[in-house]
C-alpha positions as YAML, in Angstrom:
chain: A
units: angstrom
residues:
- id: 1
  name: MET
  ca: [-10.02, 5.16, -6.14]
- id: 2
  name: LEU
  ca: [-10.41, 6.81, -2.60]
- id: 3
  name: PHE
  ca: [-13.96, 7.96, -1.09]
- id: 4
  name: SER
  ca: [-14.01, 7.55, 2.45]
- id: 5
  name: LEU
  ca: [-15.65, 9.16, 5.42]
- id: 6
  name: GLU
  ca: [-14.03, 9.18, 9.07]
- id: 7
  name: ALA
  ca: [-15.94, 9.90, 11.82]
- id: 8
  name: LEU
  ca: [-13.65, 10.55, 14.33]
- id: 9
  name: GLN
  ca: [-13.91, 10.33, 18.09]
- id: 10
  name: ALA
  ca: [-15.24, 13.73, 19.47]
- id: 11
  name: ASP
  ca: [-16.69, 13.67, 22.48]
- id: 12
  name: TYR
  ca: [-20.17, 15.09, 22.21]
- id: 13
  name: GLY
  ca: [-19.43, 17.03, 19.11]
- id: 14
  name: ASP
  ca: [-18.71, 16.40, 15.06]
- id: 15
  name: SER
  ca: [-15.07, 15.88, 13.55]
- id: 16
  name: LEU
  ca: [-15.28, 14.59, 9.71]
- id: 17
  name: ILE
  ca: [-11.90, 13.92, 7.48]
- id: 18
  name: LEU
  ca: [-13.45, 12.90, 3.66]
- id: 19
  name: TYR
  ca: [-10.90, 11.10, 1.52]
- id: 20
  name: TYR
  ca: [-11.02, 11.26, -2.04]
- id: 21
  name: GLY
  ca: [-8.87, 11.28, -5.07]
- id: 22
  name: THR
  ca: [-6.23, 8.47, -5.29]
- id: 23
  name: LYS
  ca: [-4.42, 6.88, -2.45]
- id: 24
  name: THR
  ca: [-0.97, 8.61, -3.25]
- id: 25
  name: LYS
  ca: [-2.37, 11.90, -3.48]
- id: 26
  name: PRO
  ca: [-5.81, 12.07, -2.23]
- id: 27
  name: GLY
  ca: [-8.14, 14.82, -1.51]
- id: 28
  name: ILE
  ca: [-8.49, 15.37, 2.01]
- id: 29
  name: ILE
  ca: [-11.84, 17.74, 3.82]
- id: 30
  name: VAL
  ca: [-11.34, 18.62, 7.09]
- id: 31
  name: ILE
  ca: [-14.81, 18.96, 8.83]
- id: 32
  name: ASP
  ca: [-15.84, 20.14, 12.13]
- id: 33
  name: GLY
  ca: [-12.96, 19.72, 14.53]
- id: 34
  name: GLY
  ca: [-14.99, 18.39, 17.31]
- id: 35
  name: PRO
  ca: [-15.37, 20.69, 21.23]
- id: 36
  name: SER
  ca: [-12.27, 21.78, 23.20]
- id: 37
  name: GLY
  ca: [-9.68, 19.04, 23.27]
- id: 38
  name: ILE
  ca: [-10.07, 16.98, 20.66]
- id: 39
  name: PHE
  ca: [-8.00, 18.67, 18.26]
- id: 40
  name: GLY
  ca: [-5.12, 18.05, 20.39]
- id: 41
  name: ASP
  ca: [-5.88, 14.61, 21.09]
- id: 42
  name: VAL
  ca: [-7.49, 13.12, 18.48]
- id: 43
  name: LEU
  ca: [-7.59, 15.18, 14.76]
- id: 44
  name: LYS
  ca: [-3.88, 16.28, 14.88]
- id: 45
  name: PRO
  ca: [-2.46, 13.16, 15.35]
- id: 46
  name: ARG
  ca: [-4.75, 11.62, 13.09]
- id: 47
  name: LEU
  ca: [-3.37, 14.37, 10.53]
- id: 48
  name: ALA
  ca: [-0.22, 13.32, 11.71]
- id: 49
  name: ALA
  ca: [-0.61, 9.77, 10.74]
- id: 50
  name: VAL
  ca: [-2.17, 10.60, 7.20]
- id: 51
  name: LYS
  ca: [0.82, 13.30, 6.53]
- id: 52
  name: ALA
  ca: [3.56, 10.23, 7.96]
- id: 53
  name: LYS
  ca: [2.14, 8.36, 5.03]
- id: 54
  name: ILE
  ca: [1.32, 10.46, 2.14]
- id: 55
  name: SER
  ca: [3.48, 13.49, 2.31]
- id: 56
  name: LYS
  ca: [5.74, 12.96, 4.52]
- id: 57
  name: ASP
  ca: [8.74, 15.73, 5.10]
- id: 58
  name: GLU
  ca: [6.09, 18.41, 2.76]
- id: 59
  name: PRO
  ca: [3.29, 20.01, 4.42]
- id: 60
  name: LEU
  ca: [-0.05, 17.63, 4.73]
- id: 61
  name: PRO
  ca: [-2.49, 19.28, 1.75]
- id: 62
  name: LEU
  ca: [-6.36, 19.73, 3.02]
- id: 63
  name: SER
  ca: [-8.27, 21.22, -0.33]
- id: 64
  name: MET
  ca: [-10.68, 22.47, 2.15]
- id: 65
  name: VAL
  ca: [-11.92, 23.22, 5.94]
- id: 66
  name: MET
  ca: [-15.12, 23.43, 6.23]
- id: 67
  name: VAL
  ca: [-16.90, 24.13, 9.59]
- id: 68
  name: SER
  ca: [-21.03, 23.20, 9.26]
- id: 69
  name: HIS
  ca: [-22.56, 25.44, 12.44]
- id: 70
  name: LEU
  ca: [-20.89, 28.34, 14.57]
- id: 71
  name: ASP
  ca: [-21.22, 25.65, 17.98]
- id: 72
  name: ASP
  ca: [-17.98, 25.32, 20.58]
- id: 73
  name: ASP
  ca: [-17.42, 21.53, 19.54]
- id: 74
  name: HIS
  ca: [-17.89, 22.22, 16.10]
- id: 75
  name: VAL
  ca: [-15.77, 25.34, 15.68]
- id: 76
  name: ASN
  ca: [-13.66, 24.80, 18.79]
- id: 77
  name: GLY
  ca: [-11.06, 22.31, 16.94]
- id: 78
  name: VAL
  ca: [-11.30, 24.30, 13.93]
- id: 79
  name: LEU
  ca: [-9.85, 27.51, 15.53]
- id: 80
  name: SER
  ca: [-7.10, 25.06, 16.95]
- id: 81
  name: LEU
  ca: [-6.36, 24.06, 13.68]
- id: 82
  name: VAL
  ca: [-6.54, 27.32, 11.95]
- id: 83
  name: SER
  ca: [-4.78, 29.24, 14.87]
- id: 84
  name: GLU
  ca: [-1.72, 26.96, 14.86]
- id: 85
  name: LEU
  ca: [-1.11, 27.43, 10.99]
- id: 86
  name: ALA
  ca: [-1.08, 31.40, 11.95]
- id: 87
  name: ASP
  ca: [1.34, 30.70, 14.08]
- id: 88
  name: LYS
  ca: [3.17, 28.49, 12.37]
- id: 89
  name: ALA
  ca: [3.52, 30.96, 9.95]
- id: 90
  name: GLU
  ca: [3.99, 34.52, 11.88]
- id: 91
  name: ASN
  ca: [7.07, 32.45, 13.77]
- id: 92
  name: ASN
  ca: [8.57, 31.46, 10.08]
- id: 93
  name: GLU
  ca: [8.54, 27.88, 11.25]
- id: 94
  name: ALA
  ca: [7.09, 24.37, 8.38]
- id: 95
  name: ALA
  ca: [3.53, 23.61, 8.94]
- id: 96
  name: ASP
  ca: [1.78, 20.36, 9.27]
- id: 97
  name: TRP
  ca: [-0.23, 21.36, 6.81]
- id: 98
  name: SER
  ca: [-1.54, 23.91, 4.36]
- id: 99
  name: MET
  ca: [-5.03, 25.12, 4.18]
- id: 100
  name: LYS
  ca: [-6.19, 26.51, 0.72]
- id: 101
  name: ASN
  ca: [-9.67, 26.76, 1.62]
- id: 102
  name: ILE
  ca: [-12.53, 27.02, 3.94]
- id: 103
  name: TRP
  ca: [-16.38, 26.86, 4.24]
- id: 104
  name: PHE
  ca: [-18.22, 28.91, 7.40]
- id: 105
  name: ASN
  ca: [-20.96, 31.25, 7.79]
- id: 106
  name: SER
  ca: [-19.57, 33.61, 10.95]
- id: 107
  name: PHE
  ca: [-23.05, 35.01, 12.62]
- id: 108
  name: ASP
  ca: [-22.55, 38.56, 11.49]
- id: 109
  name: ASP
  ca: [-22.19, 37.52, 7.81]
- id: 110
  name: ILE
  ca: [-26.21, 35.75, 8.10]
- id: 111
  name: ILE
  ca: [-26.92, 38.62, 10.38]
- id: 112
  name: GLY
  ca: [-26.12, 41.05, 7.31]
- id: 113
  name: ASN
  ca: [-22.99, 42.45, 8.85]
- id: 114
  name: ILE
  ca: [-24.99, 44.19, 11.31]
- id: 115
  name: GLN
  ca: [-23.07, 43.30, 14.75]
- id: 116
  name: ILE
  ca: [-25.05, 43.50, 18.20]
- id: 117
  name: PRO
  ca: [-22.62, 44.94, 20.94]
- id: 118
  name: ALA
  ca: [-24.01, 42.15, 23.95]
- id: 119
  name: ILE
  ca: [-23.15, 39.40, 21.40]
- id: 120
  name: ALA
  ca: [-19.76, 41.73, 19.81]
- id: 121
  name: ALA
  ca: [-18.18, 42.01, 22.92]
- id: 122
  name: ILE
  ca: [-18.65, 38.18, 23.81]
- id: 123
  name: PRO
  ca: [-14.60, 36.43, 23.82]
- id: 124
  name: ALA
  ca: [-13.71, 33.29, 21.90]
- id: 125
  name: SER
  ca: [-14.08, 32.10, 25.16]
- id: 126
  name: VAL
  ca: [-17.09, 32.60, 26.76]
- id: 127
  name: ALA
  ca: [-19.39, 29.36, 27.93]
- id: 128
  name: ALA
  ca: [-22.70, 28.81, 26.62]
- id: 129
  name: ALA
  ca: [-24.20, 28.84, 30.23]
- id: 130
  name: ASP
  ca: [-22.68, 32.97, 30.26]
- id: 131
  name: VAL
  ca: [-24.93, 33.99, 27.35]
- id: 132
  name: SER
  ca: [-27.61, 33.48, 29.64]
- id: 133
  name: LYS
  ca: [-26.15, 36.69, 32.00]
- id: 134
  name: ILE
  ca: [-26.35, 38.90, 28.61]
- id: 135
  name: PRO
  ca: [-29.98, 41.02, 28.99]
- id: 136
  name: GLY
  ca: [-32.08, 39.70, 27.21]
- id: 137
  name: LEU
  ca: [-30.73, 36.12, 26.57]
- id: 138
  name: GLU
  ca: [-32.06, 35.10, 30.07]
- id: 139
  name: ASN
  ca: [-34.21, 32.18, 28.52]
- id: 140
  name: ALA
  ca: [-32.20, 31.37, 24.92]
- id: 141
  name: ASP
  ca: [-32.60, 28.45, 24.92]
- id: 142
  name: GLU
  ca: [-29.87, 25.61, 25.65]
- id: 143
  name: SER
  ca: [-28.89, 24.92, 22.04]
- id: 144
  name: ILE
  ca: [-29.04, 28.76, 20.50]
- id: 145
  name: ALA
  ca: [-27.03, 30.29, 23.36]
- id: 146
  name: ALA
  ca: [-24.14, 27.49, 22.68]
- id: 147
  name: VAL
  ca: [-24.21, 28.86, 19.42]
- id: 148
  name: ILE
  ca: [-24.02, 32.50, 20.65]
- id: 149
  name: ALA
  ca: [-21.12, 31.35, 22.54]
- id: 150
  name: SER
  ca: [-19.64, 30.52, 19.66]
- id: 151
  name: THR
  ca: [-19.78, 33.99, 18.17]
- id: 152
  name: GLY
  ca: [-16.45, 35.04, 19.23]
- id: 153
  name: GLN
  ca: [-15.26, 31.64, 18.29]
- id: 154
  name: GLY
  ca: [-16.40, 32.48, 14.39]
- id: 155
  name: ARG
  ca: [-15.21, 35.88, 14.04]
- id: 156
  name: LYS
  ca: [-11.63, 35.15, 15.33]
- id: 157
  name: LEU
  ca: [-12.09, 32.70, 12.52]
- id: 158
  name: ARG
  ca: [-12.30, 34.58, 9.64]
- id: 159
  name: ASP
  ca: [-10.19, 37.15, 10.91]
- id: 160
  name: LEU
  ca: [-7.45, 34.23, 11.42]
- id: 161
  name: ALA
  ca: [-8.37, 33.46, 7.70]
- id: 162
  name: GLU
  ca: [-7.99, 36.75, 5.86]
- id: 163
  name: GLN
  ca: [-4.62, 36.87, 7.77]
- id: 164
  name: LEU
  ca: [-3.77, 33.16, 6.12]
- id: 165
  name: ALA
  ca: [-4.41, 35.04, 2.97]
- id: 166
  name: VAL
  ca: [-6.55, 31.62, 2.29]
- id: 167
  name: SER
  ca: [-9.88, 31.70, 0.51]
- id: 168
  name: VAL
  ca: [-13.51, 32.09, 2.88]
- id: 169
  name: ASN
  ca: [-16.15, 30.89, 0.80]
- id: 170
  name: ASN
  ca: [-15.13, 29.82, -2.69]
- id: 171
  name: PRO
  ca: [-16.67, 30.06, -5.07]
- id: 172
  name: PHE
  ca: [-20.34, 31.17, -3.26]
- id: 173
  name: LYS
  ca: [-20.55, 35.54, -4.56]
- id: 174
  name: LYS
  ca: [-21.86, 38.06, -2.39]
- id: 175
  name: LEU
  ca: [-25.64, 37.54, -1.39]
- id: 176
  name: ALA
  ca: [-25.93, 41.55, -2.77]
- id: 177
  name: ALA
  ca: [-24.03, 44.33, -2.75]
- id: 178
  name: GLY
  ca: [-22.43, 45.19, 1.06]
- id: 179
  name: LYS
  ca: [-23.42, 41.93, 2.00]
- id: 180
  name: SER
  ca: [-20.71, 39.05, 2.14]
- id: 181
  name: ASN
  ca: [-20.43, 35.64, 0.39]
- id: 182
  name: LEU
  ca: [-21.61, 32.70, 2.46]
- id: 183
  name: VAL
  ca: [-22.20, 29.60, 1.56]
- id: 184
  name: ARG
  ca: [-25.85, 28.24, 1.05]
- id: 185
  name: SER
  ca: [-28.23, 26.49, -2.32]
- id: 186
  name: ASP
  ca: [-29.00, 28.98, -4.60]
- id: 187
  name: LEU
  ca: [-33.19, 30.05, -5.23]
- id: 188
  name: GLY
  ca: [-35.06, 26.44, -7.30]
- id: 189
  name: GLY
  ca: [-32.04, 24.45, -7.05]
- id: 190
  name: LYS
  ca: [-30.23, 26.26, -10.52]
- id: 191
  name: LYS
  ca: [-26.78, 26.37, -10.12]
- id: 192
  name: SER
  ca: [-26.55, 24.37, -7.09]
- id: 193
  name: ALA
  ca: [-24.92, 21.85, -7.36]
- id: 194
  name: ILE
  ca: [-20.30, 23.15, -7.17]
- id: 195
  name: THR
  ca: [-17.30, 20.80, -9.30]
- id: 196
  name: TRP
  ca: [-15.00, 20.18, -6.45]
- id: 197
  name: GLU
  ca: [-11.66, 18.64, -8.03]
- id: 198
  name: LYS
  ca: [-13.72, 15.69, -9.30]
- id: 199
  name: MET
  ca: [-17.01, 15.88, -6.64]
- id: 200
  name: LYS
  ca: [-19.52, 17.54, -6.59]
- id: 201
  name: ILE
  ca: [-20.94, 18.93, -4.25]
- id: 202
  name: THR
  ca: [-24.58, 20.24, -3.74]
- id: 203
  name: VAL
  ca: [-24.97, 22.47, -1.51]
- id: 204
  name: LEU
  ca: [-29.18, 22.39, 0.32]
- id: 205
  name: HIS
  ca: [-29.23, 24.81, 2.61]
- id: 206
  name: PRO
  ca: [-29.07, 27.34, 4.12]
- id: 207
  name: ASN
  ca: [-31.30, 28.83, 1.60]
- id: 208
  name: GLU
  ca: [-30.64, 31.80, -0.30]
- id: 209
  name: LYS
  ca: [-34.09, 32.91, -0.57]
- id: 210
  name: ARG
  ca: [-34.67, 32.58, 3.42]
- id: 211
  name: LEU
  ca: [-31.24, 34.41, 4.00]
- id: 212
  name: ASN
  ca: [-32.57, 37.35, 1.83]
- id: 213
  name: GLU
  ca: [-35.35, 37.30, 3.73]
- id: 214
  name: LEU
  ca: [-33.95, 37.28, 7.34]
- id: 215
  name: GLN
  ca: [-31.41, 39.78, 6.44]
- id: 216
  name: LYS
  ca: [-34.49, 41.90, 5.77]
- id: 217
  name: GLN
  ca: [-36.06, 41.03, 8.58]
- id: 218
  name: TRP
  ca: [-33.12, 42.40, 10.33]
- id: 219
  name: ASP
  ca: [-33.00, 45.22, 9.09]
- id: 220
  name: LYS
  ca: [-36.29, 46.56, 9.79]
- id: 221
  name: ASP
  ca: [-36.29, 45.09, 13.15]
- id: 222
  name: LEU
  ca: [-32.37, 47.24, 14.11]
- id: 223
  name: LYS
  ca: [-34.88, 50.43, 12.99]
- id: 224
  name: THR
  ca: [-37.38, 49.48, 15.56]
- id: 225
  name: ALA
  ca: [-35.26, 48.55, 17.98]
- id: 226
  name: LYS
  ca: [-33.29, 52.11, 17.47]
- id: 227
  name: ALA
  ca: [-36.45, 53.70, 17.19]
- id: 228
  name: LYS
  ca: [-37.81, 52.56, 19.90]
- id: 229
  name: GLY
  ca: [-34.36, 52.53, 21.88]
- id: 230
  name: ASP
  ca: [-35.25, 48.71, 23.20]
- id: 231
  name: PRO
  ca: [-32.25, 46.12, 22.21]
- id: 232
  name: LYS
  ca: [-34.74, 42.97, 23.03]
- id: 233
  name: ILE
  ca: [-36.03, 43.60, 20.29]
- id: 234
  name: MET
  ca: [-32.85, 42.10, 18.43]
- id: 235
  name: MET
  ca: [-33.01, 39.85, 21.27]
- id: 236
  name: ALA
  ca: [-35.93, 38.51, 21.19]
- id: 237
  name: SER
  ca: [-35.39, 38.00, 18.01]
- id: 238
  name: LEU
  ca: [-32.02, 35.37, 18.11]
- id: 239
  name: THR
  ca: [-33.63, 33.66, 20.57]
- id: 240
  name: ASN
  ca: [-37.46, 32.94, 18.81]
- id: 241
  name: THR
  ca: [-36.72, 29.31, 18.23]
- id: 242
  name: ASP
  ca: [-38.40, 28.91, 14.59]
- id: 243
  name: LYS
  ca: [-37.06, 31.84, 13.08]
- id: 244
  name: SER
  ca: [-33.76, 32.27, 14.84]
- id: 245
  name: PRO
  ca: [-30.84, 32.92, 12.30]
- id: 246
  name: PHE
  ca: [-28.60, 29.55, 14.02]
- id: 247
  name: ASN
  ca: [-31.42, 27.60, 12.76]
- id: 248
  name: LEU
  ca: [-30.19, 28.78, 9.21]
- id: 249
  name: SER
  ca: [-26.31, 28.27, 9.92]
- id: 250
  name: SER
  ca: [-25.94, 24.41, 10.02]
- id: 251
  name: ILE
  ca: [-24.70, 23.98, 5.77]
- id: 252
  name: VAL
  ca: [-25.91, 20.80, 4.93]
- id: 253
  name: CYS
  ca: [-24.37, 19.84, 2.38]
- id: 254
  name: LEU
  ca: [-24.53, 16.39, -0.61]
- id: 255
  name: VAL
  ca: [-21.38, 14.53, -1.81]
- id: 256
  name: GLU
  ca: [-21.11, 12.49, -4.88]
- id: 257
  name: LEU
  ca: [-18.72, 10.67, -6.20]
- id: 258
  name: SER
  ca: [-18.41, 7.54, -8.83]
- id: 259
  name: GLY
  ca: [-21.84, 7.54, -8.13]
- id: 260
  name: LYS
  ca: [-21.60, 7.07, -4.60]
- id: 261
  name: LYS
  ca: [-23.72, 9.84, -1.97]
- id: 262
  name: ILE
  ca: [-22.52, 11.15, 1.56]
- id: 263
  name: LEU
  ca: [-24.99, 13.81, 2.62]
- id: 264
  name: LEU
  ca: [-23.77, 15.94, 5.42]
- id: 265
  name: THR
  ca: [-26.06, 17.70, 7.70]
- id: 266
  name: GLY
  ca: [-24.30, 19.74, 10.54]
- id: 267
  name: ASP
  ca: [-27.12, 20.56, 13.72]
- id: 268
  name: ALA
  ca: [-29.41, 21.32, 10.75]
- id: 269
  name: ARG
  ca: [-33.74, 20.35, 12.30]
- id: 270
  name: SER
  ca: [-34.83, 17.76, 9.35]
- id: 271
  name: ASP
  ca: [-37.60, 19.76, 7.84]
- id: 272
  name: ASP
  ca: [-34.43, 21.94, 6.19]
- id: 273
  name: VAL
  ca: [-32.50, 18.81, 4.68]
- id: 274
  name: LEU
  ca: [-35.77, 17.42, 3.34]
- id: 275
  name: GLU
  ca: [-36.60, 21.33, 1.81]
- id: 276
  name: GLY
  ca: [-33.02, 21.71, 0.38]
- id: 277
  name: LEU
  ca: [-33.36, 17.87, -1.31]
- id: 278
  name: SER
  ca: [-36.76, 18.91, -2.84]
- id: 279
  name: LEU
  ca: [-35.53, 22.14, -4.30]
- id: 280
  name: ASN
  ca: [-32.64, 20.64, -5.36]
- id: 281
  name: LYS
  ca: [-35.18, 17.93, -7.26]
- id: 282
  name: LEU
  ca: [-32.68, 15.46, -5.57]
- id: 283
  name: LEU
  ca: [-36.08, 13.74, -4.16]
- id: 284
  name: ASP
  ca: [-37.87, 11.08, -6.51]
- id: 285
  name: LYS
  ca: [-41.71, 10.54, -7.45]
- id: 286
  name: LYS
  ca: [-42.26, 9.34, -4.05]
- id: 287
  name: GLY
  ca: [-40.35, 12.24, -2.25]
- id: 288
  name: LYS
  ca: [-37.73, 9.57, -1.36]
- id: 289
  name: ILE
  ca: [-34.46, 9.98, -1.71]
- id: 290
  name: HIS
  ca: [-31.37, 7.11, -0.69]
- id: 291
  name: VAL
  ca: [-27.27, 7.72, 0.00]
- id: 292
  name: ASP
  ca: [-24.47, 5.91, 0.63]
- id: 293
  name: ILE
  ca: [-23.97, 7.28, 3.81]
- id: 294
  name: LEU
  ca: [-26.43, 10.02, 6.17]
- id: 295
  name: LYS
  ca: [-24.23, 11.61, 8.97]
- id: 296
  name: LEU
  ca: [-27.07, 12.60, 11.22]
- id: 297
  name: PRO
  ca: [-27.96, 15.47, 12.75]
- id: 298
  name: HIS
  ca: [-27.07, 16.97, 15.77]
- id: 299
  name: HIS
  ca: [-25.55, 14.01, 17.62]
- id: 300
  name: GLY
  ca: [-28.34, 12.09, 17.08]
- id: 301
  name: SER
  ca: [-31.55, 14.73, 18.70]
- id: 302
  name: ILE
  ca: [-35.17, 13.75, 18.32]
- id: 303
  name: ARG
  ca: [-35.43, 17.38, 18.39]
- id: 304
  name: ASN
  ca: [-33.57, 17.57, 14.73]
- id: 305
  name: ALA
  ca: [-35.62, 14.62, 13.29]
- id: 306
  name: GLY
  ca: [-39.17, 14.94, 12.09]
- id: 307
  name: PRO
  ca: [-41.18, 11.79, 11.90]
- id: 308
  name: ASP
  ca: [-40.98, 10.95, 8.00]
- id: 309
  name: PHE
  ca: [-37.64, 12.33, 7.33]
- id: 310
  name: TYR
  ca: [-36.25, 8.77, 7.93]
- id: 311
  name: LYS
  ca: [-39.06, 7.36, 5.69]
- id: 312
  name: GLN
  ca: [-37.67, 9.56, 3.27]
- id: 313
  name: VAL
  ca: [-33.97, 9.79, 3.54]
- id: 314
  name: SER
  ca: [-32.73, 6.34, 3.79]
- id: 315
  name: ALA
  ca: [-29.03, 5.24, 3.78]
- id: 316
  name: ASP
  ca: [-26.50, 1.86, 3.80]
- id: 317
  name: HIS
  ca: [-24.13, 3.99, 6.45]
- id: 318
  name: TYR
  ca: [-25.61, 6.39, 8.87]
- id: 319
  name: VAL
  ca: [-22.98, 7.95, 10.85]
- id: 320
  name: ILE
  ca: [-24.03, 9.08, 15.08]
- id: 321
  name: SER
  ca: [-21.08, 11.02, 16.93]
- id: 322
  name: ALA
  ca: [-22.13, 11.26, 20.24]
- id: 323
  name: ASN
  ca: [-21.35, 10.58, 23.92]
- id: 324
  name: GLY
  ca: [-24.08, 10.60, 25.68]
- id: 325
  name: LYS
  ca: [-23.96, 14.05, 27.14]
- id: 326
  name: PHE
  ca: [-27.22, 16.33, 26.07]
- id: 327
  name: ASP
  ca: [-28.43, 12.40, 26.19]
- id: 328
  name: ASN
  ca: [-27.86, 12.17, 23.04]
- id: 329
  name: PRO
  ca: [-28.49, 9.75, 21.24]
- id: 330
  name: ASP
  ca: [-32.01, 10.34, 22.70]
- id: 331
  name: LYS
  ca: [-33.87, 7.10, 23.53]
- id: 332
  name: GLU
  ca: [-36.62, 8.62, 21.34]
- id: 333
  name: LEU
  ca: [-34.77, 9.42, 18.04]
- id: 334
  name: LEU
  ca: [-32.74, 5.37, 18.64]
- id: 335
  name: ASP
  ca: [-36.85, 4.52, 18.46]
- id: 336
  name: LEU
  ca: [-37.39, 6.44, 15.42]
- id: 337
  name: LEU
  ca: [-34.37, 4.40, 13.96]
- id: 338
  name: ALA
  ca: [-36.12, 0.57, 14.96]
- id: 339
  name: GLU
  ca: [-39.24, 1.72, 13.06]
- id: 340
  name: ASN
  ca: [-38.65, 3.33, 10.23]
- id: 341
  name: ILE
  ca: [-35.10, 1.67, 8.80]
- id: 342
  name: SER
  ca: [-34.66, -2.08, 8.16]
- id: 343
  name: SER
  ca: [-31.19, -1.87, 6.83]
- id: 344
  name: GLY
  ca: [-27.82, -0.71, 6.31]
- id: 345
  name: THR
  ca: [-25.66, -0.35, 8.82]
- id: 346
  name: ILE
  ca: [-25.28, 1.90, 12.07]
- id: 347
  name: HIS
  ca: [-21.87, 3.34, 12.93]
- id: 348
  name: PHE
  ca: [-20.82, 5.19, 16.64]
- id: 349
  name: THR
  ca: [-18.36, 6.79, 17.38]
- id: 350
  name: ASN
  ca: [-18.67, 6.05, 21.05]
- id: 351
  name: GLN
  ca: [-20.28, 2.75, 22.98]
- id: 352
  name: THR
  ca: [-20.29, 3.57, 26.55]
- id: 353
  name: GLY
  ca: [-20.04, 7.76, 27.11]
- id: 354
  name: GLU
  ca: [-22.51, 9.85, 29.60]
- id: 355
  name: LYS
  ca: [-25.85, 9.72, 30.90]
- id: 356
  name: GLY
  ca: [-25.77, 5.35, 30.90]
- id: 357
  name: LEU
  ca: [-25.30, 5.66, 26.60]
- id: 358
  name: LYS
  ca: [-24.44, 1.33, 26.70]
- id: 359
  name: LYS
  ca: [-27.30, 0.98, 28.44]
- id: 360
  name: LYS
  ca: [-28.97, 3.24, 25.84]
- id: 361
  name: LEU
  ca: [-27.24, 1.11, 23.61]
- id: 362
  name: ASP
  ca: [-27.43, -1.71, 24.47]
- id: 363
  name: ALA
  ca: [-31.43, -1.58, 24.73]
- id: 364
  name: PHE
  ca: [-31.49, -0.26, 21.38]
- id: 365
  name: ALA
  ca: [-29.87, -3.39, 19.99]
- id: 366
  name: ALA
  ca: [-31.63, -6.12, 22.08]
- id: 367
  name: LYS
  ca: [-35.20, -4.03, 20.35]
- id: 368
  name: LEU
  ca: [-33.67, -4.45, 16.43]
- id: 369
  name: LYS
  ca: [-32.51, -8.13, 17.42]
- id: 370
  name: LYS
  ca: [-36.15, -8.76, 18.78]
- id: 371
  name: ASN
  ca: [-37.62, -7.28, 15.36]
- id: 372
  name: LYS
  ca: [-35.33, -9.46, 13.26]
- id: 373
  name: SER
  ca: [-34.18, -6.50, 12.29]
- id: 374
  name: LYS
  ca: [-31.38, -6.54, 9.37]
- id: 375
  name: VAL
  ca: [-29.87, -3.23, 10.85]
- id: 376
  name: LYS
  ca: [-26.18, -3.60, 12.15]
- id: 377
  name: LEU
  ca: [-24.86, -2.12, 14.53]
- id: 378
  name: ASP
  ca: [-21.19, -1.07, 14.67]
- id: 379
  name: TYR
  ca: [-18.74, 0.63, 16.94]
- id: 380
  name: ARG
  ca: [-16.04, 2.86, 17.39]
- id: 381
  name: LYS
  ca: [-13.04, 0.36, 18.54]
- id: 382
  name: ASP
  ca: [-11.60, 1.36, 22.41]
- id: 383
  name: LYS
  ca: [-8.47, 1.94, 20.65]
- id: 384
  name: LYS
  ca: [-9.56, 3.40, 17.41]
- id: 385
  name: PRO
  ca: [-9.38, 7.42, 17.16]
- id: 386
  name: SER
  ca: [-12.36, 7.13, 14.73]
- id: 387
  name: VAL
  ca: [-14.63, 4.85, 12.10]
- id: 388
  name: VAL
  ca: [-13.60, 4.66, 8.62]
- id: 389
  name: ILE
  ca: [-16.39, 4.20, 5.91]
- id: 390
  name: ASN
  ca: [-14.78, 3.31, 2.72]
- id: 391
  name: LEU
  ca: [-17.69, 3.92, -0.37]
- id: 392
  name: LEU
  ca: [-14.32, 3.01, -2.55]
- id: 393
  name: ASP
  ca: [-10.76, 1.80, -2.13]
- id: 394
  name: LYS
  ca: [-9.69, 0.75, 1.39]
- id: 395
  name: LEU
  ca: [-7.70, 3.55, 2.66]
- id: 396
  name: PRO
  ca: [-4.92, 3.12, 3.13]
- id: 397
  name: PHE
  ca: [-3.70, 5.23, 6.22]
...
């Protein structure tokens, strides 16, 4: 039985492949596709290598493709993957893979199918830096600007999914009449767990209650903006870091098989992850949970890690996908890990990269050694496309 997580070299983004089931006919879920260039350089060749081993002349079956967060460093490669599939279909050419389902929450759906002209006009190729040129968004937070820049990609992805007749966000139902079906956690942990073939997937975030509240607030803000003739009211809502819909967009889920657990966090904030765990009654009496694999939120950014998160959430394996860009992983985050985890292995997709990444990681290793820590460090080998963590049988390809 397979239950393995592969973290591809995705530069400063995320691109993961989850394998489960039998060695000859494994279930395969692609989670994010990294920023520009990663699909062609890493993800596509890796899928081709797997296809050569298990499906040969037939398309490689992907049971699901998931976009955890509509930011270019997550969605770009997925958009390329789906676009290539659509091109093959349009030209009546044999596809290299097949895709049954896709999970992603688009910007328009998160806010309740209300399109803001300035946002709707953003093309799929816009850069995050261009967002500051939109009136009302001059002071947008860097992470929020990046997601706004990706709204066109999300819209295009939704259109391609409809064109291919791929199931979108199955089995989630519409929040209400006239609304879309969003991947989310239901209230109070009820009906949150989904049986996905042989796996159990519990969506922890976004939260249905918060999504409903958000959409009601957006409806109210929209009416106020129209009444006052001031579209900047909506822009202010976009850039409010605590209440922005972008902080509600990362899909967080706990995936379980044969007693093993993988916690996938996207770019979510740690308080949202903990809230989801609590609502789904997954924390013990001390408010803690131990998982086999934890994919660290937001590439090891300190901004997504509360002081107690790594005291409450521990793992045998920690995964950090980053190459130093935007200072990820942060020195402060590495210090927090050194102080709060006492065992396990931390896997890095890159040992060298931007902004002195190697020097930072060497200093981290030295600190662990000085503290006589039992934590082990694992780095992706230069000639390998990824790091692989096998929780059951070893991946045969």
